[in-house]
C-alpha positions as CSV (number, residue, x, y, z in Angstrom):
1,M,-28.0,-55.1,-7.5
2,A,-31.6,-54.1,-7.4
3,E,-34.2,-56.9,-6.5
4,H,-36.1,-58.5,-9.2
5,R,-39.9,-57.3,-9.2
6,I,-42.4,-60.4,-8.9
7,V,-45.4,-59.5,-11.8
8,V,-48.5,-61.7,-12.0
9,V,-50.2,-61.5,-15.4
10,S,-53.5,-63.3,-15.9
11,G,-54.4,-64.2,-19.4
12,G,-50.5,-64.1,-20.1
13,G,-50.5,-66.6,-23.0
14,S,-51.4,-64.6,-26.1
15,G,-52.4,-61.2,-27.2
16,I,-52.2,-58.2,-24.9
17,G,-51.3,-60.6,-22.2
18,L,-48.1,-61.9,-23.6
19,A,-47.1,-58.3,-24.4
20,V,-47.2,-57.2,-21.0
21,C,-45.2,-60.4,-19.9
22,A,-42.5,-59.1,-22.3
23,A,-42.7,-55.6,-21.6
24,F,-42.0,-56.6,-17.8
25,A,-39.4,-59.3,-18.5
26,A,-37.5,-57.1,-20.7
27,E,-36.8,-54.9,-17.4
28,G,-35.3,-58.1,-15.6
29,A,-38.7,-59.0,-14.0
30,Q,-39.8,-62.3,-12.8
31,V,-43.2,-62.8,-14.4
32,V,-45.9,-65.7,-13.5
33,A,-48.0,-65.9,-16.6
34,L,-51.4,-67.3,-15.8
35,G,-54.0,-68.7,-18.1
36,R,-56.3,-71.7,-18.5
37,R,-54.5,-73.2,-21.7
38,A,-51.0,-74.8,-20.8
39,E,-49.9,-74.9,-24.4
40,P,-49.8,-70.9,-25.4
41,L,-48.7,-70.2,-21.8
42,E,-45.6,-72.6,-22.1
43,D,-45.0,-71.4,-25.7
44,G,-44.9,-68.0,-24.6
45,A,-43.0,-67.9,-21.6
46,K,-40.4,-70.3,-23.6
47,E,-39.9,-67.8,-26.3
48,L,-39.6,-64.7,-23.8
49,N,-37.3,-66.6,-21.4
50,E,-35.0,-67.0,-24.4
51,R,-35.3,-63.6,-25.6
52,Y,-34.8,-61.9,-22.1
53,A,-32.4,-64.3,-20.2
54,A,-29.6,-61.6,-20.8
55,V,-31.1,-59.1,-18.8
56,G,-32.5,-61.5,-16.2
57,G,-35.9,-61.3,-17.0
58,S,-37.9,-64.7,-16.4
59,V,-41.5,-66.0,-17.2
60,R,-42.9,-69.2,-15.6
61,A,-46.4,-70.4,-17.0
62,L,-48.8,-71.7,-14.3
63,T,-52.3,-72.9,-15.4
64,A,-55.5,-71.9,-13.6
65,D,-59.0,-71.0,-14.3
66,L,-59.3,-68.1,-12.2
67,S,-62.9,-67.8,-12.2
68,E,-63.1,-70.9,-9.7
69,P,-62.2,-70.1,-6.1
70,E,-60.2,-72.8,-5.2
71,E,-58.0,-72.4,-8.5
72,A,-57.4,-68.7,-7.4
73,E,-56.5,-70.0,-3.9
74,R,-54.3,-72.3,-5.3
75,V,-52.3,-69.8,-7.4
76,G,-52.2,-67.4,-4.4
77,A,-50.6,-70.3,-2.1
78,E,-48.3,-71.0,-4.7
79,L,-47.2,-67.6,-5.3
80,R,-46.6,-67.0,-1.6
81,S,-44.8,-70.2,-1.2
82,S,-42.3,-69.3,-4.0
83,Y,-42.4,-65.4,-4.0
84,G,-43.5,-64.5,-0.5
85,R,-44.8,-61.3,-2.5
86,V,-46.4,-59.6,-5.6
87,D,-45.1,-56.5,-6.7
88,V,-47.4,-56.0,-9.7
89,L,-50.4,-57.9,-10.2
90,V,-52.5,-57.5,-14.0
91,N,-55.6,-59.0,-14.5
92,N,-55.8,-59.1,-18.0
93,A,-57.9,-62.5,-18.0
94,G,-61.2,-62.1,-20.0
95,G,-63.1,-62.4,-23.3
96,N,-66.7,-62.2,-24.8
97,A,-68.6,-65.5,-24.6
98,L,-70.4,-64.7,-27.6
99,L,-67.6,-64.3,-30.0
100,G,-67.4,-68.1,-31.8
101,A,-70.5,-69.3,-29.8
102,A,-72.9,-71.9,-31.8
103,E,-75.6,-70.1,-33.7
104,G,-78.7,-70.1,-31.3
105,A,-76.7,-70.3,-28.2
106,A,-77.5,-66.6,-27.1
107,D,-81.4,-67.2,-28.1
108,G,-84.1,-66.9,-25.5
109,L,-83.9,-66.4,-21.7
110,T,-81.7,-69.3,-21.2
111,G,-79.5,-67.9,-23.7
112,A,-79.4,-64.4,-22.1
113,A,-78.8,-66.3,-18.8
114,W,-75.8,-68.0,-20.3
115,H,-73.8,-65.3,-22.1
116,W,-74.4,-62.8,-18.7
117,T,-73.1,-65.6,-16.7
118,A,-70.3,-66.4,-18.8
119,N,-68.9,-63.1,-19.3
120,F,-69.1,-62.2,-15.8
121,R,-67.4,-65.3,-14.6
122,S,-64.5,-64.7,-17.2
123,N,-63.9,-60.8,-16.8
124,V,-65.0,-60.1,-13.5
125,L,-64.7,-62.9,-11.5
126,T,-61.1,-64.1,-12.8
127,A,-59.8,-60.1,-11.8
128,V,-61.7,-60.3,-8.4
129,L,-61.0,-63.8,-7.0
130,L,-57.2,-63.3,-8.0
131,T,-56.9,-60.2,-6.4
132,E,-58.3,-61.2,-3.4
133,A,-56.3,-64.3,-3.2
134,T,-53.2,-62.4,-3.4
135,R,-54.1,-59.2,-1.5
136,D,-52.3,-60.0,1.3
137,L,-49.0,-60.6,-0.7
138,L,-49.0,-57.0,-2.7
139,A,-46.1,-55.0,-1.9
140,A,-46.6,-52.3,0.4
141,P,-46.0,-49.6,-0.4
142,G,-45.2,-49.6,-4.2
143,G,-47.6,-52.3,-5.0
144,R,-49.3,-52.1,-8.2
145,V,-52.7,-53.5,-9.3
146,V,-54.1,-52.9,-12.9
147,L,-57.2,-54.1,-14.4
148,L,-58.1,-54.7,-18.0
149,S,-61.4,-53.2,-19.1
150,S,-62.6,-52.3,-22.5
151,I,-63.9,-49.4,-24.6
152,A,-67.1,-51.4,-24.6
153,A,-67.8,-50.4,-21.1
154,Y,-68.4,-47.0,-22.3
155,R,-69.9,-47.4,-25.8
156,G,-71.8,-51.0,-25.5
157,S,-70.7,-54.1,-27.2
158,G,-74.1,-55.1,-28.9
159,S,-75.2,-57.6,-26.5
160,G,-74.8,-56.1,-23.2
161,S,-73.0,-58.8,-21.3
162,Y,-69.7,-58.1,-22.2
163,A,-69.6,-54.4,-22.0
164,G,-71.5,-54.9,-18.6
165,A,-69.0,-57.2,-17.6
166,K,-65.9,-54.8,-18.1
167,A,-68.1,-52.1,-16.6
168,A,-68.3,-53.6,-13.3
169,L,-64.7,-53.7,-13.2
170,H,-64.7,-50.1,-12.6
171,P,-66.3,-49.6,-9.2
172,Y,-64.2,-52.5,-7.8
173,M,-61.3,-50.7,-9.0
174,Y,-62.4,-47.5,-7.1
175,D,-63.4,-49.4,-3.6
176,L,-60.0,-51.4,-4.1
177,A,-57.9,-48.0,-4.5
178,A,-59.6,-46.6,-1.7
179,D,-59.0,-49.6,0.5
180,L,-55.2,-50.3,-0.6
181,G,-54.4,-46.6,-1.2
182,P,-53.1,-46.3,2.6
183,R,-50.8,-49.2,2.4
184,G,-49.2,-47.1,-0.7
185,I,-50.5,-49.6,-3.4
186,T,-52.1,-48.2,-6.7
187,V,-55.1,-49.6,-8.4
188,N,-55.9,-48.3,-11.9
189,T,-57.7,-49.7,-15.0
190,V,-56.8,-49.9,-18.7
191,A,-59.6,-49.7,-21.2
192,P,-58.2,-50.6,-24.8
193,G,-60.2,-49.9,-27.8
194,Y,-59.4,-52.0,-31.1
195,I,-56.5,-53.9,-30.8
196,A,-55.3,-56.0,-33.7
197,D,-53.2,-59.2,-33.7
198,T,-55.2,-60.9,-30.5
199,E,-57.2,-63.6,-30.2
200,F,-60.3,-61.6,-29.2
201,F,-62.2,-61.6,-32.5
202,G,-61.3,-65.5,-33.1
203,P,-59.3,-67.1,-35.3
204,G,-60.6,-65.1,-38.5
205,G,-60.0,-62.2,-37.2
206,V,-61.9,-59.1,-37.9
207,P,-63.9,-58.7,-41.4
208,E,-62.0,-56.4,-43.5
209,A,-65.2,-53.7,-43.8
210,R,-65.7,-53.9,-39.9
211,R,-61.8,-53.5,-39.5
212,Q,-62.1,-50.3,-41.6
213,V,-64.8,-48.7,-39.4
214,L,-63.0,-49.4,-36.1
215,V,-59.7,-48.0,-37.5
216,E,-61.9,-45.0,-39.0
217,Q,-63.1,-44.4,-35.7
218,A,-59.5,-43.9,-33.9
219,M,-58.5,-40.1,-34.5
220,N,-55.1,-41.4,-35.1
221,R,-56.4,-43.7,-37.9
222,R,-54.6,-46.8,-37.0
223,A,-55.5,-49.8,-34.9
224,G,-54.1,-50.5,-31.4
225,E,-51.4,-52.9,-31.0
226,P,-50.8,-55.4,-28.1
227,A,-47.9,-53.1,-27.2
228,D,-49.6,-50.0,-27.0
229,V,-51.7,-51.7,-23.7
230,A,-48.4,-53.3,-22.4
231,E,-46.6,-50.1,-22.5
232,T,-49.7,-48.2,-20.8
233,V,-49.5,-51.3,-18.0
234,R,-45.8,-50.7,-17.5
235,W,-46.1,-47.2,-17.2
236,L,-48.8,-47.2,-14.2
237,A,-46.5,-50.1,-12.5
238,S,-43.8,-47.6,-12.8
239,P,-42.4,-45.6,-9.9
240,G,-43.2,-42.4,-11.5
241,A,-47.0,-43.5,-11.8
242,G,-47.1,-43.7,-7.9
243,H,-49.8,-40.6,-7.3
244,I,-52.1,-42.4,-10.0
245,T,-54.9,-44.1,-8.7
246,G,-58.5,-45.2,-9.0
247,Q,-58.5,-44.0,-12.7
248,V,-59.3,-45.3,-16.1
249,I,-57.0,-44.9,-18.7
250,Q,-58.2,-45.3,-22.2
251,V,-55.8,-46.6,-25.1
252,N,-57.8,-46.3,-28.1
253,G,-56.7,-43.6,-30.1
254,G,-59.9,-41.4,-29.3
255,A,-62.2,-43.7,-30.5
256,E,-64.5,-43.9,-27.1
257,K,-65.3,-40.5,-28.5
258,G,-67.6,-42.0,-31.4
259,R,-66.2,-39.7,-34.1
C-alpha cells in the first residue's frame, strides 16, 4: 500500500484553503490545516475527516499565526516530530487588511504604514516563515511547494499594498525554485482572479454591480470557484508536474488580459 502523502496547507479553514485540503484528503493524504482561527479550522477538519475517512484521508487542525517567527518555528517542530517530512506545502494564508478596515484607517502616512505592513505580514511573511521553517522537511526528491498570489500582482489592487505583497511572492518563488531544484523539489505560484464563495471580500461579499464587472472580465464569463484553484494546486503537486517549476499559473478565466 502506498504511503500517505503529508500535505501542509496554511489558511486551511475556509475558501480556497479548505478546498485545497479537501482535494488532497480525497486522495487519501494526511493534511495539516494551519490558520489563526481555531473554530473554522476545527470545523473544516471535522467535516473533511467524516467525508474522506473511507479513502484514508485525514485533516488535522493546527492553530498558529504564521507571521510570527516563533509560531512558524513551533509549527515546523511539530511537523518534524509528528511526521518527519512534508511532501506538499501550500502557502495559502493571506488577505487584504484594507477590506473591512475602519473608516479612515488608511489615511495619512500612519495609515499607509499600517496597511503596507499588515499586508506584507499577512501575505509575505506567512509564506516565507512557514517555508523556511519546513525547508529541511521537504521530501527530496518529489517535494512540492505552492504559493498563492493574486491577479492583483499583475493588475493592481487599488491601494498598492495588497498587490505589492502578492507580487513580492513571485521573486521569492523564483529564488526558492532555483535553490530547491537540485533536490528534486518544485516551487510554483498560483495566481487566482475573482473567486466566489470565499471570505476574502468580507461577510457581505462583492456588491452585485462589482461582481458583474469581475465576471465579465473573464473570457469564459463566470466567477472562479475555490475548486478551480484547488485542482490547479493538486495538479502542480502531482508526479506529472515534476518538470514544472518557477512558474506563475494564473487561474482567472483570462481576466488578467483586461478584456
